[in-house]
N, CA, C and O atoms as a GROMACS GRO file, in nm:
protein
  404
    1UNK      N    1  31.053  21.385  -2.341
    1UNK     CA    2  31.216  21.407  -2.384
    1UNK      C    3  31.253  21.295  -2.259
    1UNK      O    4  31.246  21.340  -2.145
    2UNK      N    5  31.274  21.218  -2.267
    2UNK     CA    6  31.370  21.086  -2.163
    2UNK      C    7  31.475  21.179  -2.119
    2UNK      O    8  31.523  21.279  -2.173
    3UNK      N    9  31.494  21.131  -2.029
    3UNK     CA   10  31.610  21.170  -1.923
    3UNK      C   11  31.729  21.117  -1.965
    3UNK      O   12  31.718  20.996  -1.981
    4UNK      N   13  31.864  21.168  -1.995
    4UNK     CA   14  31.969  21.069  -2.033
    4UNK      C   15  32.006  20.952  -1.967
    4UNK      O   16  32.022  20.954  -1.845
    5UNK      N   17  32.025  20.829  -2.045
    5UNK     CA   18  32.031  20.715  -1.981
    5UNK      C   19  31.893  20.631  -1.978
    5UNK      O   20  31.889  20.518  -1.930
    6UNK      N   21  31.806  20.681  -2.020
    6UNK     CA   22  31.675  20.645  -2.055
    6UNK      C   23  31.615  20.560  -2.194
    6UNK      O   24  31.680  20.559  -2.299
    7UNK      N   25  31.568  20.536  -2.190
    7UNK     CA   26  31.521  20.443  -2.354
    7UNK      C   27  31.337  20.484  -2.301
    7UNK      O   28  31.280  20.511  -2.195
    8UNK      N   29  31.299  20.466  -2.446
    8UNK     CA   30  31.156  20.490  -2.463
    8UNK      C   31  31.097  20.423  -2.547
    8UNK      O   32  31.086  20.456  -2.665
    9UNK      N   33  31.039  20.292  -2.481
    9UNK     CA   34  30.998  20.169  -2.559
    9UNK      C   35  30.815  20.244  -2.600
    9UNK      O   36  30.741  20.293  -2.514
   10UNK      N   37  30.779  20.229  -2.767
   10UNK     CA   38  30.661  20.238  -2.815
   10UNK      C   39  30.576  20.144  -2.803
   10UNK      O   40  30.625  20.031  -2.797
   11UNK      N   41  30.463  20.153  -2.797
   11UNK     CA   42  30.325  20.058  -2.855
   11UNK      C   43  30.306  20.085  -3.001
   11UNK      O   44  30.267  20.198  -3.030
   12UNK      N   45  30.328  19.995  -3.104
   12UNK     CA   46  30.251  20.072  -3.246
   12UNK      C   47  30.211  19.916  -3.277
   12UNK      O   48  30.277  19.813  -3.291
   13UNK      N   49  30.073  19.946  -3.282
   13UNK     CA   50  29.992  19.834  -3.299
   13UNK      C   51  29.908  19.828  -3.466
   13UNK      O   52  29.817  19.907  -3.494
   14UNK      N   53  29.936  19.770  -3.518
   14UNK     CA   54  29.911  19.725  -3.645
   14UNK      C   55  29.748  19.665  -3.685
   14UNK      O   56  29.673  19.620  -3.599
   15UNK      N   57  29.721  19.671  -3.797
   15UNK     CA   58  29.632  19.605  -3.823
   15UNK      C   59  29.604  19.524  -3.949
   15UNK      O   60  29.491  19.563  -3.978
   16UNK      N   61  29.631  19.455  -4.019
   16UNK     CA   62  29.628  19.386  -4.138
   16UNK      C   63  29.475  19.382  -4.179
   16UNK      O   64  29.394  19.331  -4.102
   17UNK      N   65  29.439  19.433  -4.292
   17UNK     CA   66  29.339  19.469  -4.341
   17UNK      C   67  29.316  19.332  -4.495
   17UNK      O   68  29.404  19.269  -4.554
   18UNK      N   69  29.206  19.332  -4.510
   18UNK     CA   70  29.180  19.200  -4.560
   18UNK      C   71  29.231  19.272  -4.748
   18UNK      O   72  29.264  19.197  -4.840
   19UNK      N   73  29.225  19.388  -4.758
   19UNK     CA   74  29.245  19.387  -4.859
   19UNK      C   75  29.484  19.424  -4.908
   19UNK      O   76  29.551  19.477  -4.996
   20UNK      N   77  29.504  19.357  -4.790
   20UNK     CA   78  29.636  19.376  -4.764
   20UNK      C   79  29.736  19.514  -4.732
   20UNK      O   80  29.857  19.538  -4.741
   21UNK      N   81  29.654  19.565  -4.705
   21UNK     CA   82  29.670  19.714  -4.613
   21UNK      C   83  29.707  19.652  -4.475
   21UNK      O   84  29.657  19.552  -4.424
   22UNK      N   85  29.817  19.742  -4.420
   22UNK     CA   86  29.828  19.774  -4.290
   22UNK      C   87  29.769  19.893  -4.248
   22UNK      O   88  29.791  19.992  -4.318
   23UNK      N   89  29.730  19.899  -4.193
   23UNK     CA   90  29.690  20.035  -4.090
   23UNK      C   91  29.748  20.060  -3.928
   23UNK      O   92  29.666  20.055  -3.836
   24UNK      N   93  29.892  20.088  -3.901
   24UNK     CA   94  29.977  20.142  -3.793
   24UNK      C   95  29.979  20.219  -3.724
   24UNK      O   96  30.058  20.309  -3.750
   25UNK      N   97  29.896  20.231  -3.598
   25UNK     CA   98  29.896  20.351  -3.516
   25UNK      C   99  30.007  20.363  -3.372
   25UNK      O  100  30.026  20.261  -3.307
   26UNK      N  101  30.059  20.463  -3.341
   26UNK     CA  102  30.146  20.471  -3.223
   26UNK      C  103  30.014  20.496  -3.106
   26UNK      O  104  29.924  20.580  -3.108
   27UNK      N  105  30.044  20.380  -3.002
   27UNK     CA  106  29.941  20.383  -2.911
   27UNK      C  107  30.009  20.487  -2.745
   27UNK      O  108  29.948  20.578  -2.688
   28UNK      N  109  30.127  20.439  -2.713
   28UNK     CA  110  30.148  20.528  -2.585
   28UNK      C  111  30.338  20.459  -2.619
   28UNK      O  112  30.380  20.371  -2.694
   29UNK      N  113  30.411  20.554  -2.519
   29UNK     CA  114  30.572  20.510  -2.463
   29UNK      C  115  30.536  20.484  -2.298
   29UNK      O  116  30.445  20.524  -2.226
   30UNK      N  117  30.668  20.387  -2.274
   30UNK     CA  118  30.705  20.382  -2.135
   30UNK      C  119  30.857  20.432  -2.109
   30UNK      O  120  30.945  20.365  -2.163
   31UNK      N  121  30.879  20.496  -2.064
   31UNK     CA  122  31.045  20.528  -2.043
   31UNK      C  123  31.087  20.399  -1.923
   31UNK      O  124  31.028  20.334  -1.836
   32UNK      N  125  31.209  20.409  -1.975
   32UNK     CA  126  31.254  20.260  -1.890
   32UNK      C  127  31.445  20.315  -1.869
   32UNK      O  128  31.500  20.413  -1.920
   33UNK      N  129  31.491  20.234  -1.799
   33UNK     CA  130  31.642  20.237  -1.812
   33UNK      C  131  31.717  20.123  -1.898
   33UNK      O  132  31.694  20.003  -1.879
   34UNK      N  133  31.768  20.149  -1.952
   34UNK     CA  134  31.828  19.982  -1.992
   34UNK      C  135  31.876  19.946  -1.877
   34UNK      O  136  31.889  20.003  -1.769
   35UNK      N  137  31.914  19.772  -1.942
   35UNK     CA  138  31.848  19.723  -2.025
   35UNK      C  139  31.748  19.658  -1.962
   35UNK      O  140  31.761  19.621  -1.845
   36UNK      N  141  31.604  19.631  -2.052
   36UNK     CA  142  31.509  19.618  -1.988
   36UNK      C  143  31.487  19.481  -2.075
   36UNK      O  144  31.531  19.455  -2.187
   37UNK      N  145  31.391  19.385  -1.972
   37UNK     CA  146  31.396  19.268  -1.961
   37UNK      C  147  31.249  19.268  -2.115
   37UNK      O  148  31.181  19.366  -2.149
   38UNK      N  149  31.245  19.148  -2.165
   38UNK     CA  150  31.141  19.166  -2.269
   38UNK      C  151  30.982  19.107  -2.191
   38UNK      O  152  30.870  19.122  -2.238
   39UNK      N  153  31.029  19.025  -2.035
   39UNK     CA  154  30.895  19.001  -2.006
   39UNK      C  155  30.846  19.138  -1.938
   39UNK      O  156  30.725  19.143  -1.920
   40UNK      N  157  30.934  19.270  -1.892
   40UNK     CA  158  30.873  19.376  -1.837
   40UNK      C  159  30.806  19.460  -1.942
   40UNK      O  160  30.714  19.535  -1.910
   41UNK      N  161  30.856  19.450  -2.085
   41UNK     CA  162  30.749  19.513  -2.179
   41UNK      C  163  30.664  19.456  -2.228
   41UNK      O  164  30.581  19.523  -2.290
   42UNK      N  165  30.649  19.304  -2.223
   42UNK     CA  166  30.510  19.226  -2.247
   42UNK      C  167  30.457  19.303  -2.102
   42UNK      O  168  30.420  19.421  -2.105
   43UNK      N  169  30.458  19.248  -2.016
   43UNK     CA  170  30.363  19.293  -1.902
   43UNK      C  171  30.332  19.468  -1.854
   43UNK      O  172  30.256  19.521  -1.772
   44UNK      N  173  30.430  19.519  -1.950
   44UNK     CA  174  30.325  19.682  -1.907
   44UNK      C  175  30.198  19.652  -2.088
   44UNK      O  176  30.090  19.707  -2.114
   45UNK      N  177  30.268  19.561  -2.160
   45UNK     CA  178  30.196  19.585  -2.325
   45UNK      C  179  30.023  19.505  -2.239
   45UNK      O  180  29.910  19.553  -2.248
   46UNK      N  181  30.056  19.404  -2.180
   46UNK     CA  182  29.954  19.312  -2.139
   46UNK      C  183  29.848  19.434  -2.083
   46UNK      O  184  29.743  19.479  -2.130
   47UNK      N  185  29.939  19.471  -1.941
   47UNK     CA  186  29.846  19.587  -1.851
   47UNK      C  187  29.771  19.695  -1.982
   47UNK      O  188  29.651  19.720  -1.975
   48UNK      N  189  29.824  19.731  -2.053
   48UNK     CA  190  29.790  19.853  -2.156
   48UNK      C  191  29.660  19.807  -2.264
   48UNK      O  192  29.566  19.867  -2.318
   49UNK      N  193  29.694  19.713  -2.262
   49UNK     CA  194  29.591  19.622  -2.376
   49UNK      C  195  29.475  19.576  -2.328
   49UNK      O  196  29.390  19.544  -2.411
   50UNK      N  197  29.443  19.561  -2.174
   50UNK     CA  198  29.341  19.563  -2.113
   50UNK      C  199  29.354  19.365  -2.094
   50UNK      O  200  29.267  19.285  -2.060
   51UNK      N  201  29.431  19.354  -2.114
   51UNK     CA  202  29.408  19.164  -2.062
   51UNK      C  203  29.464  19.199  -1.928
   51UNK      O  204  29.464  19.084  -1.884
   52UNK      N  205  29.505  19.261  -1.844
   52UNK     CA  206  29.543  19.207  -1.768
   52UNK      C  207  29.518  19.335  -1.656
   52UNK      O  208  29.560  19.449  -1.676
   53UNK      N  209  29.444  19.293  -1.539
   53UNK     CA  210  29.374  19.409  -1.466
   53UNK      C  211  29.514  19.487  -1.406
   53UNK      O  212  29.630  19.466  -1.441
   54UNK      N  213  29.472  19.567  -1.322
   54UNK     CA  214  29.551  19.690  -1.257
   54UNK      C  215  29.446  19.741  -1.143
   54UNK      O  216  29.323  19.740  -1.136
   55UNK      N  217  29.545  19.781  -1.062
   55UNK     CA  218  29.492  19.868  -0.934
   55UNK      C  219  29.403  19.950  -0.998
   55UNK      O  220  29.282  19.934  -1.007
   56UNK      N  221  29.483  20.053  -1.051
   56UNK     CA  222  29.400  20.162  -1.113
   56UNK      C  223  29.417  20.159  -1.285
   56UNK      O  224  29.501  20.107  -1.360
   57UNK      N  225  29.273  20.254  -1.312
   57UNK     CA  226  29.232  20.302  -1.430
   57UNK      C  227  29.375  20.293  -1.515
   57UNK      O  228  29.479  20.339  -1.467
   58UNK      N  229  29.371  20.237  -1.632
   58UNK     CA  230  29.471  20.245  -1.733
   58UNK      C  231  29.418  20.262  -1.879
   58UNK      O  232  29.384  20.156  -1.932
   59UNK      N  233  29.402  20.386  -1.961
   59UNK     CA  234  29.391  20.389  -2.099
   59UNK      C  235  29.416  20.265  -2.192
   59UNK      O  236  29.525  20.219  -2.227
   60UNK      N  237  29.287  20.220  -2.225
   60UNK     CA  238  29.307  20.132  -2.351
   60UNK      C  239  29.441  20.152  -2.417
   60UNK      O  240  29.501  20.257  -2.393
   61UNK      N  241  29.481  20.086  -2.478
   61UNK     CA  242  29.594  20.113  -2.602
   61UNK      C  243  29.513  20.105  -2.741
   61UNK      O  244  29.540  20.168  -2.843
   62UNK      N  245  29.398  20.007  -2.720
   62UNK     CA  246  29.334  19.973  -2.813
   62UNK      C  247  29.226  20.092  -2.912
   62UNK      O  248  29.161  20.072  -3.014
   63UNK      N  249  29.247  20.242  -2.815
   63UNK     CA  250  29.136  20.302  -2.874
   63UNK      C  251  29.190  20.405  -3.017
   63UNK      O  252  29.122  20.472  -3.094
   64UNK      N  253  29.284  20.390  -3.013
   64UNK     CA  254  29.362  20.437  -3.105
   64UNK      C  255  29.342  20.385  -3.268
   64UNK      O  256  29.330  20.438  -3.378
   65UNK      N  257  29.348  20.204  -3.192
   65UNK     CA  258  29.347  20.197  -3.351
   65UNK      C  259  29.200  20.151  -3.385
   65UNK      O  260  29.158  20.148  -3.501
   66UNK      N  261  29.121  20.114  -3.270
   66UNK     CA  262  29.010  20.069  -3.306
   66UNK      C  263  28.928  20.197  -3.369
   66UNK      O  264  28.833  20.171  -3.443
   67UNK      N  265  28.959  20.331  -3.342
   67UNK     CA  266  28.918  20.452  -3.440
   67UNK      C  267  28.953  20.496  -3.594
   67UNK      O  268  28.879  20.536  -3.684
   68UNK      N  269  29.097  20.473  -3.589
   68UNK     CA  270  29.137  20.443  -3.698
   68UNK      C  271  29.116  20.368  -3.834
   68UNK      O  272  29.138  20.404  -3.950
   69UNK      N  273  29.069  20.258  -3.783
   69UNK     CA  274  28.969  20.176  -3.845
   69UNK      C  275  28.812  20.194  -3.868
   69UNK      O  276  28.752  20.194  -3.975
   70UNK      N  277  28.764  20.209  -3.740
   70UNK     CA  278  28.634  20.324  -3.814
   70UNK      C  279  28.668  20.437  -3.880
   70UNK      O  280  28.561  20.480  -3.924
   71UNK      N  281  28.757  20.511  -3.912
   71UNK     CA  282  28.775  20.611  -3.988
   71UNK      C  283  28.812  20.530  -4.142
   71UNK      O  284  28.776  20.564  -4.254
   72UNK      N  285  28.877  20.438  -4.112
   72UNK     CA  286  28.863  20.323  -4.231
   72UNK      C  287  28.720  20.229  -4.325
   72UNK      O  288  28.706  20.168  -4.432
   73UNK      N  289  28.631  20.268  -4.198
   73UNK     CA  290  28.547  20.222  -4.229
   73UNK      C  291  28.494  20.045  -4.212
   73UNK      O  292  28.414  19.973  -4.271
   74UNK      N  293  28.601  20.025  -4.082
   74UNK     CA  294  28.623  19.854  -4.042
   74UNK      C  295  28.548  19.912  -3.901
   74UNK      O  296  28.587  20.014  -3.844
   75UNK      N  297  28.437  19.830  -3.855
   75UNK     CA  298  28.376  19.833  -3.755
   75UNK      C  299  28.418  19.715  -3.652
   75UNK      O  300  28.408  19.596  -3.682
   76UNK      N  301  28.480  19.773  -3.490
   76UNK     CA  302  28.541  19.651  -3.452
   76UNK      C  303  28.514  19.718  -3.297
   76UNK      O  304  28.509  19.833  -3.254
   77UNK      N  305  28.501  19.608  -3.249
   77UNK     CA  306  28.527  19.623  -3.072
   77UNK      C  307  28.615  19.607  -3.008
   77UNK      O  308  28.679  19.503  -3.025
   78UNK      N  309  28.650  19.691  -2.920
   78UNK     CA  310  28.811  19.683  -2.803
   78UNK      C  311  28.783  19.533  -2.756
   78UNK      O  312  28.874  19.452  -2.741
   79UNK      N  313  28.626  19.498  -2.728
   79UNK     CA  314  28.660  19.360  -2.671
   79UNK      C  315  28.697  19.250  -2.721
   79UNK      O  316  28.719  19.142  -2.667
   80UNK      N  317  28.704  19.293  -2.850
   80UNK     CA  318  28.715  19.146  -2.996
   80UNK      C  319  28.899  19.208  -3.021
   80UNK      O  320  28.979  19.132  -3.077
   81UNK      N  321  28.931  19.309  -2.985
   81UNK     CA  322  29.089  19.324  -3.024
   81UNK      C  323  29.157  19.261  -2.890
   81UNK      O  324  29.266  19.209  -2.917
   82UNK      N  325  29.120  19.252  -2.750
   82UNK     CA  326  29.162  19.235  -2.654
   82UNK      C  327  29.243  19.092  -2.669
   82UNK      O  328  29.351  19.066  -2.616
   83UNK      N  329  29.139  18.977  -2.780
   83UNK     CA  330  29.158  18.843  -2.730
   83UNK      C  331  29.272  18.801  -2.877
   83UNK      O  332  29.309  18.684  -2.888
   84UNK      N  333  29.310  18.891  -2.964
   84UNK     CA  334  29.357  18.852  -3.072
   84UNK      C  335  29.511  18.853  -3.023
   84UNK      O  336  29.565  18.923  -2.938
   85UNK      N  337  29.569  18.743  -3.112
   85UNK     CA  338  29.738  18.734  -3.055
   85UNK      C  339  29.818  18.882  -3.058
   85UNK      O  340  29.783  18.991  -3.103
   86UNK      N  341  29.921  18.845  -3.001
   86UNK     CA  342  30.025  18.972  -2.939
   86UNK      C  343  30.170  18.923  -3.007
   86UNK      O  344  30.220  18.817  -2.970
   87UNK      N  345  30.228  18.999  -3.099
   87UNK     CA  346  30.347  18.968  -3.163
   87UNK      C  347  30.433  19.088  -3.105
   87UNK      O  348  30.395  19.202  -3.129
   88UNK      N  349  30.560  19.064  -3.022
   88UNK     CA  350  30.645  19.171  -3.013
   88UNK      C  351  30.737  19.150  -3.123
   88UNK      O  352  30.768  19.045  -3.179
   89UNK      N  353  30.782  19.285  -3.147
   89UNK     CA  354  30.888  19.334  -3.214
   89UNK      C  355  30.992  19.411  -3.188
   89UNK      O  356  30.972  19.533  -3.194
   90UNK      N  357  31.096  19.374  -3.159
   90UNK     CA  358  31.222  19.439  -3.146
   90UNK      C  359  31.308  19.538  -3.269
   90UNK      O  360  31.345  19.475  -3.368
   91UNK      N  361  31.330  19.642  -3.266
   91UNK     CA  362  31.328  19.756  -3.377
   91UNK      C  363  31.526  19.682  -3.363
   91UNK      O  364  31.599  19.654  -3.268
   92UNK      N  365  31.541  19.679  -3.499
   92UNK     CA  366  31.688  19.642  -3.452
   92UNK      C  367  31.782  19.725  -3.406
   92UNK      O  368  31.870  19.663  -3.345
   93UNK      N  369  31.800  19.848  -3.411
   93UNK     CA  370  31.814  19.979  -3.276
   93UNK      C  371  31.805  19.980  -3.141
   93UNK      O  372  31.850  20.064  -3.063
   94UNK      N  373  31.745  19.881  -3.119
   94UNK     CA  374  31.683  19.856  -2.940
   94UNK      C  375  31.733  19.728  -2.891
   94UNK      O  376  31.725  19.691  -2.774
   95UNK      N  377  31.812  19.625  -3.037
   95UNK     CA  378  31.841  19.530  -2.980
   95UNK      C  379  31.932  19.514  -2.855
   95UNK      O  380  31.928  19.420  -2.775
   96UNK      N  381  32.059  19.675  -2.853
   96UNK     CA  382  32.130  19.630  -2.715
   96UNK      C  383  32.068  19.678  -2.602
   96UNK      O  384  32.129  19.654  -2.498
   97UNK      N  385  31.942  19.753  -2.590
   97UNK     CA  386  31.909  19.778  -2.488
   97UNK      C  387  31.747  19.690  -2.410
   97UNK      O  388  31.681  19.728  -2.313
   98UNK      N  389  31.727  19.571  -2.497
   98UNK     CA  390  31.682  19.466  -2.449
   98UNK      C  391  31.719  19.333  -2.395
   98UNK      O  392  31.814  19.278  -2.451
   99UNK      N  393  31.652  19.261  -2.282
   99UNK     CA  394  31.742  19.155  -2.225
   99UNK      C  395  31.644  19.064  -2.284
   99UNK      O  396  31.526  19.096  -2.270
  100UNK      N  397  31.669  18.957  -2.347
  100UNK     CA  398  31.595  18.853  -2.376
  100UNK      C  399  31.524  18.759  -2.303
  100UNK      O  400  31.552  18.642  -2.330
  101UNK      N  401  31.456  18.774  -2.236
  101UNK     CA  402  31.452  18.653  -2.144
  101UNK      C  403  31.347  18.536  -2.153
  101UNK      O  404  31.353  18.442  -2.073
   0.00000   0.00000   0.00000
C-alpha cells in the first residue's frame, strides 16, 4: 500500500497477437511522489526492460509477458522483446500526477 502523498505507476506490457487478440500482463510498480516526470518513468522502464544497464541486477519485466505468451503457444525470447518499440500510455486518472517533459 503506498504511503499518503505517493503514487504507484505500474508497468503493463501488451502483445498484439497475429489473430488480433491482445495479451496484457502487469509486471511491476514503482512508488513515487507526484508529480513524476515522464522522463523518470521512461528511465525506470528502460532499466526494468533490460535496455539500460544498472549497477545491481534488476529482475526483467519481460518474464511475465514471455511466460504468458508461452502459455498461449507463442515462443519468444526475452532478447527479442528488448528491441521492440516502447510506447508509454498515461491513464487519464494519472495525467495530473505526471509532468510531460
